[in-house]
C-alpha positions in Angstrom: -11.5 1.1 29.6 -7.9 -0.5 29.9 -5.8 -0.6 26.6 -2.7 -2.6 28.1 -1.7 -5.3 26.2 -1.8 -8.6 28.0 1.9 -10.6 28.7 0.8 -12.7 25.5 0.3 -10.0 23.5 3.9 -8.2 24.5 5.5 -11.9 24.0 3.9 -11.7 20.4 4.8 -8.1 19.8 8.8 -8.8 21.3 9.3 -11.8 19.1 7.4 -10.3 15.9 9.9 -7.3 16.3 12.9 -9.1 16.5 11.9 -11.2 13.5 11.1 -8.1 11.2 14.1 -6.4 12.7 16.5 -9.1 11.9 15.3 -9.6 8.3 14.1 -6.3 7.1 16.9 -4.6 7.1 16.9 -1.4 4.6 19.5 -3.2 2.5 17.5 -6.6 2.2 14.0 -4.6 1.5 16.2 -3.0 -1.3 16.9 -6.2 -2.4 13.5 -7.9 -2.3 12.2 -4.7 -4.3 14.3 -5.5 -7.2 13.5 -9.2 -7.5 10.7 -10.8 -9.8 7.9 -11.5 -6.9 8.9 -8.7 -4.8 8.1 -10.9 -1.6 10.7 -12.0 0.9 10.6 -15.9 1.1 13.2 -16.2 3.7 11.2 -13.9 6.0 7.8 -15.7 5.0 9.6 -19.1 6.3 10.7 -17.3 9.4 7.5 -16.2 10.1 6.0 -19.6 9.6 8.6 -21.5 11.7 8.2 -19.0 14.4 4.4 -19.6 14.4 3.6 -16.0 13.9 2.1 -16.4 10.5 -0.4 -19.0 12.3 -0.8 -17.0 15.5 -4.6 -16.0 15.0 -5.6 -19.4 13.2 -7.5 -22.2 15.4 -5.1 -24.5 17.1 -7.0 -27.6 16.0 -6.0 -26.5 12.3 -2.3 -25.9 13.1 -2.6 -22.2 14.8 -1.8 -20.5 17.8 -5.5 -20.3 18.9 -5.1 -16.5 19.9 -6.9 -13.6 19.0 -7.2 -10.9 16.4 -5.4 -8.5 19.0 -2.3 -10.9 18.4 -2.6 -10.3 14.8 -3.1 -6.9 14.7 0.1 -6.4 16.8 1.9 -8.7 14.4 0.6 -6.3 11.6 1.9 -3.3 13.8 5.2 -4.2 13.6 5.5 -5.7 10.0 4.3 -2.1 9.4 6.9 -0.6 11.2 9.8 -2.3 9.5 7.6 -2.0 6.0 8.5 -5.8 5.7 7.8 -7.4 2.3 5.3 -10.4 3.1 1.6 -10.6 2.4 0.6 -11.5 5.8 -2.9 -9.6 6.2 -4.5 -11.1 3.0 -3.0 -14.3 3.6 -4.1 -14.9 7.3 -7.3 -13.0 7.0 -8.4 -15.3 4.5 -7.4 -18.3 6.4 -9.7 -17.0 9.3 -12.6 -16.4 6.7 -12.2 -20.0 5.8 -11.8 -21.2 9.3 -15.1 -19.4 10.2 -17.2 -20.1 7.3 -15.7 -22.6 5.7 -16.5 -26.4 5.1 -14.9 -28.9 6.9 -13.2 -29.9 3.9 -12.3 -26.6 3.3 -11.0 -26.1 6.5 -8.7 -29.2 6.6 -7.5 -28.6 3.0 -6.4 -24.9 3.0 -5.9 -23.7 7.1 -3.1 -26.2 8.2 -1.2 -25.2 5.2 -1.8 -21.6 5.3 -0.3 -21.7 9.0 2.9 -23.3 8.2 3.3 -21.0 5.1 3.4 -23.7 2.5 0.2 -22.6 0.7 -0.5 -18.7 0.4 -3.9 -17.0 0.2 -5.3 -13.8 -0.8 -8.2 -11.8 -1.0 -10.0 -10.0 -3.8 -12.5 -7.4 -2.6 -11.5 -4.3 -4.4 -13.3 -3.2 -7.5 -13.2 -0.9 -10.4 -15.0 2.4 -10.4 -17.1 3.8 -7.7 -18.6 0.7 -5.8 -20.1 0.4 -2.0 -18.3 -1.8 0.2 -19.8 -5.4 0.7 -21.8 -5.1 -2.3 -20.1 -6.1 -5.3 -20.7 -6.0 -8.9 -18.7 -9.2 -9.1 -21.3 -11.9 -9.4 -21.6 -15.5 -9.1 -24.3 -18.0 -10.4 -24.7 -21.7 -9.8 -24.8 -23.8 -13.2 -25.8 -27.6 -12.8 -24.4 -27.7 -9.3 -21.3 -25.9 -9.6 -20.7 -22.0 -8.9 -19.3 -19.8 -11.4 -18.1 -16.1 -10.8 -18.2 -13.4 -13.4 -16.4 -10.0 -13.2 -13.2 -8.4 -12.0 -11.3 -7.6 -9.0 -8.9 -4.7 -8.8 -5.1 -4.6 -7.2 -5.5 -8.2 -5.7 -2.5 -8.3 -3.3 0.3 -11.3 -4.0 -1.9 -12.6 -6.4 1.0 -13.9 -8.4 1.9 -15.9 -5.7 -1.1 -17.3 -4.3 -2.9 -20.6 -4.8 -6.5 -19.6 -4.0 -8.0 -16.1 -3.9 -10.9 -15.7 -2.0 -13.2 -13.0 -3.5 -16.6 -11.6 -2.7 -19.5 -11.5 -5.1 -23.3 -11.1 -5.0 -25.8 -14.2 -5.5 -29.2 -14.1 -6.2 -29.6 -14.0 -2.2 -27.1 -11.9 -1.8 -23.3 -11.3 -1.3 -20.9 -14.0 -0.7 -17.3 -15.3 -0.5 -15.9 -17.9 -2.9 -12.6 -19.6 -3.2 -11.3 -19.3 -6.7 -7.8 -20.8 -8.1 -6.0 -17.9 -10.1 -4.5 -20.3 -12.4 -8.2 -22.0 -13.1 -9.4 -22.0 -17.1 -11.7 -18.7 -17.1 -9.2 -16.5 -14.7 -7.5 -13.8 -16.5 -4.7 -12.1 -14.5 -3.1 -8.4 -15.1 0.0 -7.8 -13.2 -0.3 -4.3 -11.7 2.2 -2.2 -9.2 0.6 -0.4 -6.1 1.3 2.4 -4.8 3.6 0.7 -2.2 5.5 -0.7 -5.2 4.2 -4.2 -4.3 3.1 -6.6 -7.1 -0.7 -7.1 -7.5 -3.3 -7.9 -9.9 -6.2 -7.2 -11.9 -8.0 -10.4 -12.0 -11.2 -11.0 -14.7 -13.4 -13.7 -14.0 -15.3 -15.0 -16.7 -17.2 -18.4 -15.7 -14.4 -19.1 -13.4 -14.9 -22.2 -11.3 -15.3 -21.0 -7.6 -16.4 -22.8 -4.2 -18.7 -20.8 -2.0 -17.6 -20.2 1.7 -19.8 -19.5 4.2 -23.8 -18.3 3.6 -24.8 -16.1 0.9 -26.6 -13.5 2.9 -23.6 -10.8 3.4 -22.8 -11.9 6.7 -19.5 -13.6 5.5 -18.6 -10.5 3.3 -19.2 -8.0 6.1 -17.3 -10.2 8.6 -14.2 -9.9 6.8 -14.6 -6.3 5.6 -14.3 -5.6 9.2 -11.3 -7.1 9.9 -9.3 -6.3 6.4 -10.1 -2.2 7.9 -8.8 -3.2 11.1 -5.9 -4.9 9.8 -4.8 -2.5 7.5 -5.1 0.0 10.3 -2.6 -1.8 12.1 -0.1 -2.0 9.4 -0.8 1.8 8.7 -0.3 2.5 12.1 2.9 0.7 12.5 4.4 2.4 9.3 3.8 5.8 10.8 5.6 4.6 13.9 8.5 3.5 12.0 8.4 6.9 9.9 8.9 8.9 13.3 11.5 6.7 14.6 13.3 7.3 11.5 12.7 11.1 11.6 14.1 11.0 15.4 17.0 9.4 14.6 18.0 11.8 11.7 16.8 14.9 13.5 19.3 14.0 16.6 22.5 12.9 14.0 22.2 16.1 11.7 23.5 19.3 12.8 22.3 22.7 11.3 23.8 26.1 12.2 26.1 24.5 14.9 23.2 22.5 16.8 21.4 18.9 16.2 18.4 19.6 14.2 16.4 17.9 17.1 17.0 21.0 19.4 14.9 23.2 16.8 11.3 23.9 18.8 9.1 23.9 15.4 10.6 20.4 14.4 10.4 19.0 17.6 6.5 20.4 17.9 5.6 18.9 14.1 7.1 15.4 15.5 5.2 15.7 18.8 1.9 16.2 17.0 2.7 13.3 14.8 3.3 11.2 18.2 -0.1 12.2 19.2 -2.1 11.4 16.0 -0.3 7.9 16.0 -1.4 7.5 19.7 -5.1 8.4 18.6 -4.7 6.1 15.9 -3.8 3.3 18.2 -7.0 3.8 20.7 
């Protein structure tokens, strides 16, 4: 099987690498991490302006019309530079709406997601033990309108998102629902993830919601599969960035009159890291 990237994918990688390298220098990341939002709005606008933010979204809705591979290339580069922007929940939320949403939902939300003027996020995690794809959060239809009850844990970028795409179980199966985080019936408790990003624990008490796609588990499974791959791509980039930093440090640090990079025990460990990363990529 040929895992070589196409010319288009390499072009996306090159553009993304340039943008992140210029905008996500260590001093800039430190500055953003000390801000109230901990999101780099300037970088967000740059990603939107270059078309990278909407690269995987449909062309007829303002996106680039490419595939998931291009999105994962973008996420890998973001991970390599640990850039503080909520790309994966935003784009995957927009993709789910593109795939399963009504015409009104698609036209109202996806173009604004592509140009970055509206931020979306995803709420799939729950408290305590649970099975992915089988949420304990529930949704019921009352007088023709849907309401969500339950809670979602560690929702990324919920403090800046205009809509949250959450999973909930109905009488016929799991489904996706759009919820306004500022709506009556939604309570947000701000938290901090292990990566020092701001997230929120959301509680829903008859929160108004719009269904996105069928209530038979199809849309939830579709989204979960893509979220897992997106996170893997970002984590691969983080690993590659860490190895690069280690190589730079070892080449510049001298011990016992020799660069640390000349010590076999150290280079063997880095070689193992490189092999593991390449295995992750495959």
